[in-house]
CHARMM-style PDB file with segment names, atoms N, HN, CA, C and O in Angstrom:
ATOM      1  N   MET     1     128.601  52.510 159.952  1.00  0.00      PROA
ATOM      2  CA  MET     1     128.337  51.027 159.924  1.00  0.00      PROA
ATOM      3  C   MET     1     126.117  50.950 160.200  1.00  0.00      PROA
ATOM      4  O   MET     1     125.164  51.636 160.569  1.00  0.00      PROA
ATOM      5  N   GLY     2     126.544  49.358 159.587  1.00  0.00      PROA
ATOM      6  HN  GLY     2     127.318  48.800 159.288  1.00  0.00      PROA
ATOM      7  CA  GLY     2     124.484  49.034 159.767  1.00  0.00      PROA
ATOM      8  C   GLY     2     124.161  48.503 160.303  1.00  0.00      PROA
ATOM      9  O   GLY     2     124.918  47.752 160.918  1.00  0.00      PROA
ATOM     10  N   ASP     3     122.896  48.465 160.489  1.00  0.00      PROA
ATOM     11  HN  ASP     3     122.282  49.076 159.990  1.00  0.00      PROA
ATOM     12  CA  ASP     3     122.226  47.698 161.595  1.00  0.00      PROA
ATOM     13  C   ASP     3     123.068  46.500 161.500  1.00  0.00      PROA
ATOM     14  O   ASP     3     123.519  46.260 162.620  1.00  0.00      PROA
ATOM     15  N   ASN     4     123.438  45.709 160.691  1.00  0.00      PROA
ATOM     16  HN  ASN     4     123.071  45.903 159.781  1.00  0.00      PROA
ATOM     17  CA  ASN     4     124.045  44.445 160.677  1.00  0.00      PROA
ATOM     18  C   ASN     4     125.548  44.533 161.597  1.00  0.00      PROA
ATOM     19  O   ASN     4     126.306  43.599 161.339  1.00  0.00      PROA
ATOM     20  N   ARG     5     125.883  45.180 162.264  1.00  0.00      PROA
ATOM     21  HN  ARG     5     125.267  45.939 162.474  1.00  0.00      PROA
ATOM     22  CA  ARG     5     127.055  45.778 162.674  1.00  0.00      PROA
ATOM     23  C   ARG     5     128.059  44.668 163.559  1.00  0.00      PROA
ATOM     24  O   ARG     5     129.128  45.066 164.023  1.00  0.00      PROA
ATOM     25  N   HSD     6     127.682  43.493 163.708  1.00  0.00      PROA
ATOM     26  HN  HSD     6     126.814  43.169 163.331  1.00  0.00      PROA
ATOM     27  CA  HSD     6     127.866  42.373 164.474  1.00  0.00      PROA
ATOM     28  C   HSD     6     128.541  41.159 163.014  1.00  0.00      PROA
ATOM     29  O   HSD     6     129.533  40.446 163.168  1.00  0.00      PROA
ATOM     30  N   ASP     7     127.731  41.212 161.750  1.00  0.00      PROA
ATOM     31  HN  ASP     7     126.925  41.791 161.625  1.00  0.00      PROA
ATOM     32  CA  ASP     7     127.746  40.474 160.721  1.00  0.00      PROA
ATOM     33  C   ASP     7     128.214  41.043 159.634  1.00  0.00      PROA
ATOM     34  O   ASP     7     128.386  40.170 158.784  1.00  0.00      PROA
ATOM     35  N   SER     8     128.553  42.265 159.187  1.00  0.00      PROA
ATOM     36  HN  SER     8     128.414  42.974 159.878  1.00  0.00      PROA
ATOM     37  CA  SER     8     129.013  42.894 158.465  1.00  0.00      PROA
ATOM     38  C   SER     8     130.456  43.649 158.110  1.00  0.00      PROA
ATOM     39  O   SER     8     131.380  44.006 158.841  1.00  0.00      PROA
ATOM     40  N   ASP     9     130.273  43.728 156.838  1.00  0.00      PROA
ATOM     41  HN  ASP     9     129.522  43.438 156.244  1.00  0.00      PROA
ATOM     42  CA  ASP     9     131.972  44.197 156.735  1.00  0.00      PROA
ATOM     43  C   ASP     9     131.768  45.632 156.048  1.00  0.00      PROA
ATOM     44  O   ASP     9     131.454  46.047 154.932  1.00  0.00      PROA
ATOM     45  N   ASP    10     132.152  46.237 157.445  1.00  0.00      PROA
ATOM     46  HN  ASP    10     132.407  45.900 158.351  1.00  0.00      PROA
ATOM     47  CA  ASP    10     132.237  47.741 157.357  1.00  0.00      PROA
ATOM     48  C   ASP    10     133.710  48.284 157.296  1.00  0.00      PROA
ATOM     49  O   ASP    10     134.575  47.522 156.864  1.00  0.00      PROA
ATOM     50  N   SER    11     133.994  49.343 157.633  1.00  0.00      PROA
ATOM     51  HN  SER    11     133.291  49.961 157.984  1.00  0.00      PROA
ATOM     52  CA  SER    11     135.310  50.120 157.643  1.00  0.00      PROA
ATOM     53  C   SER    11     136.308  49.296 158.888  1.00  0.00      PROA
ATOM     54  O   SER    11     137.528  49.434 158.977  1.00  0.00      PROA
ATOM     55  N   ARG    12     135.642  48.618 159.592  1.00  0.00      PROA
ATOM     56  HN  ARG    12     134.650  48.506 159.520  1.00  0.00      PROA
ATOM     57  CA  ARG    12     136.651  48.504 160.410  1.00  0.00      PROA
ATOM     58  C   ARG    12     137.446  46.657 159.932  1.00  0.00      PROA
ATOM     59  O   ARG    12     138.347  45.952 160.388  1.00  0.00      PROA
ATOM     60  N   TYR    13     136.456  46.564 158.810  1.00  0.00      PROA
ATOM     61  HN  TYR    13     135.725  47.137 158.440  1.00  0.00      PROA
ATOM     62  CA  TYR    13     136.999  44.928 158.148  1.00  0.00      PROA
ATOM     63  C   TYR    13     138.108  45.490 157.034  1.00  0.00      PROA
ATOM     64  O   TYR    13     139.249  45.033 156.962  1.00  0.00      PROA
ATOM     65  N   TRP    14     137.572  46.601 156.139  1.00  0.00      PROA
ATOM     66  HN  TRP    14     136.646  46.972 156.197  1.00  0.00      PROA
ATOM     67  CA  TRP    14     138.438  46.829 155.088  1.00  0.00      PROA
ATOM     68  C   TRP    14     138.873  48.301 155.002  1.00  0.00      PROA
ATOM     69  O   TRP    14     139.118  48.634 153.842  1.00  0.00      PROA
ATOM     70  N   GLY    15     139.038  49.290 155.932  1.00  0.00      PROA
ATOM     71  HN  GLY    15     138.840  49.020 156.874  1.00  0.00      PROA
ATOM     72  CA  GLY    15     139.224  50.602 156.283  1.00  0.00      PROA
ATOM     73  C   GLY    15     138.459  51.662 155.690  1.00  0.00      PROA
ATOM     74  O   GLY    15     137.364  51.482 155.158  1.00  0.00      PROA
ATOM     75  N   PHE    16     139.078  52.835 155.791  1.00  0.00      PROA
ATOM     76  HN  PHE    16     139.968  52.981 156.223  1.00  0.00      PROA
ATOM     77  CA  PHE    16     138.437  54.316 155.479  1.00  0.00      PROA
ATOM     78  C   PHE    16     138.120  54.138 154.411  1.00  0.00      PROA
ATOM     79  O   PHE    16     138.898  53.330 153.905  1.00  0.00      PROA
ATOM     80  N   VAL    17     137.042  54.590 153.434  1.00  0.00      PROA
ATOM     81  HN  VAL    17     136.410  55.247 153.845  1.00  0.00      PROA
ATOM     82  CA  VAL    17     136.805  55.165 152.102  1.00  0.00      PROA
ATOM     83  C   VAL    17     137.332  56.094 151.901  1.00  0.00      PROA
ATOM     84  O   VAL    17     137.675  56.823 152.831  1.00  0.00      PROA
ATOM     85  N   PRO    18     137.607  56.424 150.493  1.00  0.00      PROA
ATOM     86  CA  PRO    18     138.984  57.834 149.772  1.00  0.00      PROA
ATOM     87  C   PRO    18     137.364  58.807 149.413  1.00  0.00      PROA
ATOM     88  O   PRO    18     136.282  58.531 148.895  1.00  0.00      PROA
ATOM     89  N   GLU    19     137.702  59.461 149.745  1.00  0.00      PROA
ATOM     90  HN  GLU    19     138.581  59.686 150.166  1.00  0.00      PROA
ATOM     91  CA  GLU    19     136.650  60.650 149.737  1.00  0.00      PROA
ATOM     92  C   GLU    19     136.351  60.928 148.862  1.00  0.00      PROA
ATOM     93  O   GLU    19     135.451  61.746 149.047  1.00  0.00      PROA
ATOM     94  N   ASP    20     136.558  60.747 147.568  1.00  0.00      PROA
ATOM     95  HN  ASP    20     137.289  60.082 147.418  1.00  0.00      PROA
ATOM     96  CA  ASP    20     136.157  60.798 146.133  1.00  0.00      PROA
ATOM     97  C   ASP    20     135.490  59.729 146.113  1.00  0.00      PROA
ATOM     98  O   ASP    20     134.702  60.022 145.214  1.00  0.00      PROA
ATOM     99  N   HSD    21     135.195  58.650 146.444  1.00  0.00      PROA
ATOM    100  HN  HSD    21     135.835  58.412 147.174  1.00  0.00      PROA
ATOM    101  CA  HSD    21     134.437  57.562 146.502  1.00  0.00      PROA
ATOM    102  C   HSD    21     133.107  57.733 146.610  1.00  0.00      PROA
ATOM    103  O   HSD    21     132.381  57.368 145.685  1.00  0.00      PROA
ATOM    104  N   ILE    22     132.553  58.347 147.824  1.00  0.00      PROA
ATOM    105  HN  ILE    22     133.142  58.644 148.575  1.00  0.00      PROA
ATOM    106  CA  ILE    22     131.626  59.064 147.953  1.00  0.00      PROA
ATOM    107  C   ILE    22     130.576  59.694 147.402  1.00  0.00      PROA
ATOM    108  O   ILE    22     130.484  60.913 147.547  1.00  0.00      PROA
ATOM    109  N   VAL    23     129.449  58.861 146.556  1.00  0.00      PROA
ATOM    110  HN  VAL    23     129.524  57.871 146.438  1.00  0.00      PROA
ATOM    111  CA  VAL    23     128.721  59.459 145.731  1.00  0.00      PROA
ATOM    112  C   VAL    23     127.271  60.377 146.208  1.00  0.00      PROA
ATOM    113  O   VAL    23     126.585  61.237 145.656  1.00  0.00      PROA
ATOM    114  N   GLY    24     127.245  59.717 147.451  1.00  0.00      PROA
ATOM    115  HN  GLY    24     127.802  59.018 147.899  1.00  0.00      PROA
ATOM    116  CA  GLY    24     125.905  60.674 147.971  1.00  0.00      PROA
ATOM    117  C   GLY    24     125.817  60.835 149.896  1.00  0.00      PROA
ATOM    118  O   GLY    24     126.854  60.774 150.556  1.00  0.00      PROA
ATOM    119  N   LYS    25     124.624  61.011 150.472  1.00  0.00      PROA
ATOM    120  HN  LYS    25     123.781  61.061 149.937  1.00  0.00      PROA
ATOM    121  CA  LYS    25     124.274  60.910 151.612  1.00  0.00      PROA
ATOM    122  C   LYS    25     123.032  60.334 151.959  1.00  0.00      PROA
ATOM    123  O   LYS    25     121.942  60.382 151.390  1.00  0.00      PROA
ATOM    124  N   ALA    26     123.351  59.852 152.863  1.00  0.00      PROA
ATOM    125  HN  ALA    26     124.237  59.813 153.325  1.00  0.00      PROA
ATOM    126  CA  ALA    26     122.279  58.840 153.637  1.00  0.00      PROA
ATOM    127  C   ALA    26     121.191  60.395 154.087  1.00  0.00      PROA
ATOM    128  O   ALA    26     121.696  61.470 154.412  1.00  0.00      PROA
ATOM    129  N   LEU    27     119.667  60.145 153.997  1.00  0.00      PROA
ATOM    130  HN  LEU    27     119.257  59.272 153.734  1.00  0.00      PROA
ATOM    131  CA  LEU    27     118.898  60.672 154.411  1.00  0.00      PROA
ATOM    132  C   LEU    27     117.744  60.317 155.290  1.00  0.00      PROA
ATOM    133  O   LEU    27     117.023  61.045 155.972  1.00  0.00      PROA
ATOM    134  N   PHE    28     117.742  58.972 155.103  1.00  0.00      PROA
ATOM    135  HN  PHE    28     118.328  58.381 154.549  1.00  0.00      PROA
ATOM    136  CA  PHE    28     116.451  58.540 156.339  1.00  0.00      PROA
ATOM    137  C   PHE    28     117.056  57.060 156.503  1.00  0.00      PROA
ATOM    138  O   PHE    28     117.996  56.499 155.940  1.00  0.00      PROA
ATOM    139  N   ILE    29     116.061  56.606 157.593  1.00  0.00      PROA
ATOM    140  HN  ILE    29     115.298  57.061 158.051  1.00  0.00      PROA
ATOM    141  CA  ILE    29     116.562  55.022 158.027  1.00  0.00      PROA
ATOM    142  C   ILE    29     115.313  54.509 157.228  1.00  0.00      PROA
ATOM    143  O   ILE    29     114.137  54.759 157.489  1.00  0.00      PROA
ATOM    144  N   TRP    30     115.807  53.737 156.195  1.00  0.00      PROA
ATOM    145  HN  TRP    30     116.763  53.534 155.983  1.00  0.00      PROA
ATOM    146  CA  TRP    30     114.498  52.631 155.311  1.00  0.00      PROA
ATOM    147  C   TRP    30     114.016  51.753 156.047  1.00  0.00      PROA
ATOM    148  O   TRP    30     112.790  51.644 156.059  1.00  0.00      PROA
ATOM    149  N   MET    31     114.907  50.784 156.954  1.00  0.00      PROA
ATOM    150  HN  MET    31     115.903  50.872 156.945  1.00  0.00      PROA
ATOM    151  CA  MET    31     114.712  49.857 157.545  1.00  0.00      PROA
ATOM    152  C   MET    31     115.551  49.302 158.541  1.00  0.00      PROA
ATOM    153  O   MET    31     116.750  49.181 158.288  1.00  0.00      PROA
ATOM    154  N   SER    32     114.897  48.790 160.121  1.00  0.00      PROA
ATOM    155  HN  SER    32     113.924  48.889 160.327  1.00  0.00      PROA
ATOM    156  CA  SER    32     115.586  48.518 160.837  1.00  0.00      PROA
ATOM    157  C   SER    32     115.116  47.364 161.732  1.00  0.00      PROA
ATOM    158  O   SER    32     114.217  47.546 162.553  1.00  0.00      PROA
ATOM    159  N   ILE    33     115.929  45.767 161.524  1.00  0.00      PROA
ATOM    160  HN  ILE    33     116.659  45.618 160.857  1.00  0.00      PROA
ATOM    161  CA  ILE    33     115.629  44.934 161.919  1.00  0.00      PROA
ATOM    162  C   ILE    33     116.402  44.515 163.610  1.00  0.00      PROA
ATOM    163  O   ILE    33     117.603  44.676 163.828  1.00  0.00      PROA
ATOM    164  N   ASP    34     115.666  44.112 164.381  1.00  0.00      PROA
ATOM    165  HN  ASP    34     114.690  43.982 164.204  1.00  0.00      PROA
ATOM    166  CA  ASP    34     116.866  43.153 165.736  1.00  0.00      PROA
ATOM    167  C   ASP    34     116.525  41.628 165.419  1.00  0.00      PROA
ATOM    168  O   ASP    34     115.392  41.168 165.564  1.00  0.00      PROA
ATOM    169  N   ASP    35     117.476  40.987 165.029  1.00  0.00      PROA
ATOM    170  HN  ASP    35     118.396  41.361 164.911  1.00  0.00      PROA
ATOM    171  CA  ASP    35     117.568  39.841 164.681  1.00  0.00      PROA
ATOM    172  C   ASP    35     117.658  39.170 166.296  1.00  0.00      PROA
ATOM    173  O   ASP    35     117.565  37.949 166.421  1.00  0.00      PROA
ATOM    174  N   ASP    36     117.818  39.939 167.350  1.00  0.00      PROA
ATOM    175  HN  ASP    36     117.893  40.931 167.249  1.00  0.00      PROA
ATOM    176  CA  ASP    36     117.727  39.416 168.030  1.00  0.00      PROA
ATOM    177  C   ASP    36     116.113  39.045 169.110  1.00  0.00      PROA
ATOM    178  O   ASP    36     115.985  38.270 170.058  1.00  0.00      PROA
ATOM    179  N   ALA    37     115.392  39.704 168.639  1.00  0.00      PROA
ATOM    180  HN  ALA    37     115.497  40.334 167.869  1.00  0.00      PROA
ATOM    181  CA  ALA    37     114.156  39.887 168.869  1.00  0.00      PROA
ATOM    182  C   ALA    37     113.493  38.882 168.646  1.00  0.00      PROA
ATOM    183  O   ALA    37     114.067  38.147 167.841  1.00  0.00      PROA
ATOM    184  N   SER    38     112.231  38.385 169.102  1.00  0.00      PROA
ATOM    185  HN  SER    38     111.765  38.981 169.756  1.00  0.00      PROA
ATOM    186  CA  SER    38     111.177  37.444 168.918  1.00  0.00      PROA
ATOM    187  C   SER    38     111.005  38.003 167.056  1.00  0.00      PROA
ATOM    188  O   SER    38     111.492  38.939 166.423  1.00  0.00      PROA
ATOM    189  N   PHE    39     110.013  36.808 166.681  1.00  0.00      PROA
ATOM    190  HN  PHE    39     109.617  36.047 167.195  1.00  0.00      PROA
ATOM    191  CA  PHE    39     109.322  37.228 165.348  1.00  0.00      PROA
ATOM    192  C   PHE    39     108.574  38.410 165.018  1.00  0.00      PROA
ATOM    193  O   PHE    39     108.692  39.161 164.050  1.00  0.00      PROA
ATOM    194  N   PHE    40     107.496  38.453 166.343  1.00  0.00      PROA
ATOM    195  HN  PHE    40     107.400  37.842 167.129  1.00  0.00      PROA
ATOM    196  CA  PHE    40     106.570  39.634 166.117  1.00  0.00      PROA
ATOM    197  C   PHE    40     107.317  40.984 166.040  1.00  0.00      PROA
ATOM    198  O   PHE    40     107.010  41.902 165.280  1.00  0.00      PROA
ATOM    199  N   SER    41     108.497  40.988 167.063  1.00  0.00      PROA
ATOM    200  HN  SER    41     108.746  40.243 167.681  1.00  0.00      PROA
ATOM    201  CA  SER    41     109.062  42.474 167.864  1.00  0.00      PROA
ATOM    202  C   SER    41     110.717  42.793 166.314  1.00  0.00      PROA
ATOM    203  O   SER    41     111.562  43.685 166.249  1.00  0.00      PROA
ATOM    204  N   LYS    42     110.522  41.890 165.635  1.00  0.00      PROA
ATOM    205  HN  LYS    42     109.836  41.165 165.688  1.00  0.00      PROA
ATOM    206  CA  LYS    42     111.906  42.400 164.754  1.00  0.00      PROA
ATOM    207  C   LYS    42     112.244  43.153 164.338  1.00  0.00      PROA
ATOM    208  O   LYS    42     113.395  43.582 164.250  1.00  0.00      PROA
ATOM    209  N   ILE    43     110.880  43.673 163.802  1.00  0.00      PROA
ATOM    210  HN  ILE    43     109.946  43.324 163.874  1.00  0.00      PROA
ATOM    211  CA  ILE    43     110.959  45.604 163.200  1.00  0.00      PROA
ATOM    212  C   ILE    43     110.962  46.838 164.409  1.00  0.00      PROA
ATOM    213  O   ILE    43     110.092  47.198 165.202  1.00  0.00      PROA
ATOM    214  N   ARG    44     112.086  47.211 164.206  1.00  0.00      PROA
ATOM    215  HN  ARG    44     112.793  46.918 163.562  1.00  0.00      PROA
ATOM    216  CA  ARG    44     111.657  48.731 165.146  1.00  0.00      PROA
ATOM    217  C   ARG    44     111.184  49.621 164.528  1.00  0.00      PROA
ATOM    218  O   ARG    44     111.782  50.462 163.857  1.00  0.00      PROA
ATOM    219  N   TRP    45     109.926  49.494 164.727  1.00  0.00      PROA
ATOM    220  HN  TRP    45     109.440  48.811 165.272  1.00  0.00      PROA
ATOM    221  CA  TRP    45     108.884  50.603 163.939  1.00  0.00      PROA
ATOM    222  C   TRP    45     109.373  52.513 164.640  1.00  0.00      PROA
ATOM    223  O   TRP    45     108.969  53.584 164.187  1.00  0.00      PROA
ATOM    224  N   SER    46     110.157  52.317 165.610  1.00  0.00      PROA
ATOM    225  HN  SER    46     110.485  51.446 165.977  1.00  0.00      PROA
ATOM    226  CA  SER    46     110.102  53.639 166.242  1.00  0.00      PROA
ATOM    227  C   SER    46     111.292  54.086 164.826  1.00  0.00      PROA
ATOM    228  O   SER    46     111.151  55.112 164.161  1.00  0.00      PROA
ATOM    229  N   ARG    47     112.160  53.298 164.654  1.00  0.00      PROA
ATOM    230  HN  ARG    47     112.275  52.464 165.195  1.00  0.00      PROA
ATOM    231  CA  ARG    47     112.772  54.408 163.707  1.00  0.00      PROA
ATOM    232  C   ARG    47     112.874  53.961 162.162  1.00  0.00      PROA
ATOM    233  O   ARG    47     113.944  54.244 161.624  1.00  0.00      PROA
ATOM    234  N   LEU    48     111.822  53.242 161.301  1.00  0.00      PROA
ATOM    235  HN  LEU    48     110.953  53.012 161.738  1.00  0.00      PROA
ATOM    236  CA  LEU    48     111.255  53.247 160.404  1.00  0.00      PROA
ATOM    237  C   LEU    48     110.998  54.798 159.790  1.00  0.00      PROA
ATOM    238  O   LEU    48     110.217  55.634 160.243  1.00  0.00      PROA
ATOM    239  N   PHE    49     111.959  54.939 158.531  1.00  0.00      PROA
ATOM    240  HN  PHE    49     112.594  54.259 158.163  1.00  0.00      PROA
ATOM    241  CA  PHE    49     111.692  56.288 157.580  1.00  0.00      PROA
ATOM    242  C   PHE    49     111.901  57.526 158.749  1.00  0.00      PROA
ATOM    243  O   PHE    49     111.245  58.566 158.672  1.00  0.00      PROA
ATOM    244  N   ARG    50     112.877  57.288 159.819  1.00  0.00      PROA
ATOM    245  HN  ARG    50     113.409  56.444 159.882  1.00  0.00      PROA
ATOM    246  CA  ARG    50     113.371  58.950 160.570  1.00  0.00      PROA
ATOM    247  C   ARG    50     114.700  59.388 159.656  1.00  0.00      PROA
ATOM    248  O   ARG    50     115.577  58.640 159.223  1.00  0.00      PROA
ATOM    249  N   VAL    51     114.569  60.885 159.493  1.00  0.00      PROA
ATOM    250  HN  VAL    51     113.857  61.492 159.845  1.00  0.00      PROA
ATOM    251  CA  VAL    51     115.789  61.187 159.210  1.00  0.00      PROA
ATOM    252  C   VAL    51     116.190  61.303 159.735  1.00  0.00      PROA
ATOM    253  O   VAL    51     115.652  61.490 160.827  1.00  0.00      PROA
ATOM    254  N   ILE    52     117.636  61.337 159.621  1.00  0.00      PROA
ATOM    255  HN  ILE    52     118.073  61.185 158.734  1.00  0.00      PROA
ATOM    256  CA  ILE    52     118.871  61.235 159.704  1.00  0.00      PROA
ATOM    257  C   ILE    52     119.731  63.140 159.509  1.00  0.00      PROA
ATOM    258  O   ILE    52     119.816  63.902 158.546  1.00  0.00      PROA
ATOM    259  N   HSD    53     120.071  63.208 160.562  1.00  0.00      PROA
ATOM    260  HN  HSD    53     120.002  62.590 161.345  1.00  0.00      PROA
ATOM    261  CA  HSD    53     120.689  64.616 160.316  1.00  0.00      PROA
ATOM    262  C   HSD    53     122.443  64.531 160.154  1.00  0.00      PROA
ATOM    263  OT1 HSD    53     123.096  65.555 159.955  1.00  0.00      PROA
TER     264      HSD     53
END
């Protein structure tokens, strides 16, 4: 699920991804934006470049 969970076409929309279609692994969070926040608070600074375990 992406950061844009309320307006994205993920597995809830089109179903599961076959295992042979997976070509990589997520390593870190590149960018995280909060659409509901004010202009100066949109970027979630604490999440940028965080390693995904």
